[in-house]
N, C-alpha and C positions, 0 to 999 in steps of 0.2 A: 171018431175022426181018423183021417186018413194021415198015414207017416210022410206021405209026399209033401214037398216044399209047394207053397201056392205061389202064383206069380207075384204077389205084394210082396212076398219076403225072399228076393235071390241071394242065392249062395255066394259067400264073400270068399274069395280066392286070395292068398297070400302067404308070406312066409310063415313058417311055423315059430311060434314063439319059442326064445331060448330056454332050456330047462332051468330050473332054478335048485340051487346046489345048498342052499341055505348059508353060504359064504359071504364075507364083505366083500365087495369088487377091490378095494384098497389091498385086501391081504392076498391078491392074486399073484400067482409066480411071476418075475421078472424074465422077459425071453431072454435067451443067451445071444451075447453079442457075434456077430459073425467076425471071425480072425482077419487080420490085415494081410493082403497077400505079400508072400516072402519078395525081399529084394531081389531084382534081377542081378544075373551074375553078368559082369562088365562082358562085351564081346572080346574075341580072341585079338581083334584089330586093335582096340584099344591098350590091351595088355602088352601087345608087341610094341607099341609107340611109347608107353612109358618104359618099356627097358630100354629101348634104343636112345631115348631121351637121357634116361640115367648113365648109360654108358657114355655118351657124347658128354655130359657135364662131368665125369670122372676123367675122362681122357683129354678134356680141353687144355689141362697145362702141359701135357706131353706134346699136343698137336702144336700148342703154340712155340714150345721149346724147339720142336723139329724146324717150325717156320722159318725162326730166327736162324737155327744153323743153316737153313737153305739159302736164306738172304745173305748170310756171311760168305758162304761158298759162291754165290753169284758175283759178291761184288770182286771176290777175290780173282774169279775166272776174267771178270771183264778187265780187270787192272794187269794181270798176266798177259792178256791178249794185247794189250798195248804196248808191252815192252819191247818187242822188236820193231815197231813201228814209228816213223818219223809224225812231228819233229821231237828231237831229243833235247830236251831243255835241261841242260847239265846245272844251271843256276840254280833250279827248284830241288835237284838233289843236294847240292851243296848246303843251301839253307835249311833244307831238312835235318842232314845231318850235324849241323851247327848247334839248331836248336834241341834236337834230342840227345846228341852226345855232350856236346861241350857244355849245353845249359844243364845238362842233370851230372856233370862230373862233381861238384862240390859235394854235394848231397851224397852221391854214391861213394866217393874217399872217406867223408865222415863217418857213415854208416859201416863202412869196412873196417876202418882202424879200430874203432869200439867193439865191433862183431868180434874181430881175432882177439883184442884184449880180453873182453870178458871170458871168451870160450876158453882162452888159454890161461886165465886165472882159475876157472872152474876146474880145468883138466889138472893142473898143478896140484890144487889141493885134494882133488879125487884121488890120483895117482901116489900122490905124496904118503898116503895112508898104507900102500902097499910096497913104499920104497922104489917106485918107478916114475918118477916125476920127469924124468928125462923123456917119457913117451908123450908129453902133453904136446911137443911141437908137431908129431905124427898125427896125433888125435885131431889135432886143430888143423893141420893141413889137409888131412883125409874130409873132414866137413866141409871145410871152405871150398874145396876143389870141386867135391862131387854134388854140394846141395846149397849151402848157404850163399856161397857167390852169385850163382845164375839165379837163383829164386829171389834173393833180397834185392838183387839188382833190377830183375824184373818188377819187383813190388815198388821199388823206389821210381821208376819209368812209368808205372801205371799210375802212380799218385802225382807225377809231374807232367811227363809228355803226353801220356794218355789221355789226362784231364784238359791239358793245352790244346792239343789235337780237335778234340771234341769240341769245345770252346769255340776256337776259332772257325771250324767249318760249320757249326751250328749258327754261329751269329752269320757267316755269309749266306746260308741258307734262308734264315729268317727275313735278311735285308735284301734278298734276292739277287745277290751276287753271282751265286751258281748260276741261276736263269739267265744272269745278262753273259756268263761265259758260253751257255749253250748258244745265245741269240748271236753270238759272235763266232760259230762254228769252232769253240774250243772244248774239247770234251772234257768234263770235269774229273772223271776218273783218271784220266791220263794227266792231268795238269794237277790236281790236288791229292789224290789219294796214291797212286804210284810211288812219285818219289818219298812220301813219308814211309811206305812198305820198305822199300829198298833200303833207305838210310836208317832204319830201325833194325834190319837185319845186318847191317854192317857195322854199326857204333855198339849195338848191345854186347856184341861178344868181347869187343876192346874193353868196354866198361867193365865186365866181367873179369878180366884178365887183371885190369886195376884194381879192382876189388879184392881180386886174392892176394895180388902182391902186397897191397896196402895192409890187408889183414893179417897177413903173416908178419908184417912188420910190427905190427902191434903186438902180435903173440909173441915176438922175440923180445922187445921189450919188456913185456910183465914178466916173462918165465926167466927169463937170463938176468935181466939188469933189476929186477925189482924183487923177483923170488929167488933169485941165486940160483938158478938151475946151472948145470955145467954146459959151458957153450958147446964142446964139441960132441957131447953125448947128444945133446939136442938136434944139432945139424946131422948128426949121423943117424938117429931114429927118423928123422924127417925124409932125408933120401933113401933109407930102406923101406919104407912104408907109403909113402906117397909116390906115385908115378906117373910119367907124362901122360899115359891114357886117361887118368882121372881128370886131370886139366882139360883134356880134348873131349870128355864126356859133358863136363859143366859147359865148355863152350859150344858144344851142338844144342844143348838144350837152351844157352842163352839166345842162338840164332832163334828157334822155334819161339821163345817167350817174346822177344822184342818184336817179332811178326806179327804175333796174336795180340800184343797191346796195341800196336800201331792200327793193326786191322779194326779192333773193337772200338778204338777212338774215332777211327774215320767213319764207321759204320753210324756210330750213335751222332755224330755232328752232322754228317751227311744226310740222316733221316729226321733231323731235329724237326720240329713244328710247335706252335701253340707260342711263339713269342719268346720273351724272356725266359718266362717258366720252364717252356722247353728245353732250352738251350741248358739251364741248371739241370733239369732232370737227366739230359743226354750226358751231362758232364758226370754227375754223380753215379750214372749207370756205367759210363766206361770206367771209372776208378775201380767200381764194385765187382763189375764182371771180370775186368783184365786181371784183378788180384785174385779172385776164386777159380778161374781159369788157369792162373800159373800153377797154384797150388794143388788144384785136382790133376792137370795135365803131368804134374811133376812125378806123380806116382806111375803112371804108365809109361811115360819117357825112361824112368830109372829102371824098370822092369825089362823094358826092350834094350836099352843099352847095357845092362849087365848081361842080357843074353848074347849081346854081339861080341861085347869086350871082355868080360868076366869080371872078377872082383878081385884078383890077386896076380901076381907076376908083373914081369915088366913088358 
């Protein structure tokens, strides 16, 4: 027979059979999984946007603070620009001085009397340990003239006059009375704000001086009459250590404090919004901001005035 395939048995062509290895297919090794692609690094623009957003969020309180300061300065400039211009409504100024000055007089005198009394009592007991109780009058006079009289007077005005101004102007704003003034060609800044600013600058030094006088009266009663300090020595030390320029420094401070208290009250009331709740918020802010501004600015004014007037001598 021939090895050549016949026509009846054609050659089959196909894939070669897989070689047998003699192993169980279930025991075949598991293929290694392909590792996941690494996370993409954020683009430079996204990182920059995130940094800018963080800086804005961190600086937002400072920007709001500067915005409020600028708004107060703008209101001040608008009010001062109306000072030399007609009409000059003298009645508005008189009413503002009566409300801020005369209305605040009882509380200022009461606080001044007991401030001088308690300060004198503390000074007498402190100096008596050294045998220098006659210096209590000088210590009380120095403290009242330079610091306590202008600062406490301003705080009393912030709690009474500043709150009252903010409430009055806020009520006028939400009841559209300010809009009615504008519709009648009456400038609200000239009619409402300017008289209160000028009145506060006039009456606050007067109240401060009365605070000082009444405070020293309370100090004299406690030291000389109650505690038995020698009358002549008490007066002599007071005249030796309390100078006229000390009182002048306190009066200069009081002018600035009174202006700021009135300005803050006018700003909060003039820009009130949101009905009665908004008026209440504005009133609270007027008292808090006015008090804090007085205490913060007192340090800087003291430093400036000491560099101008000095701390000793006539």
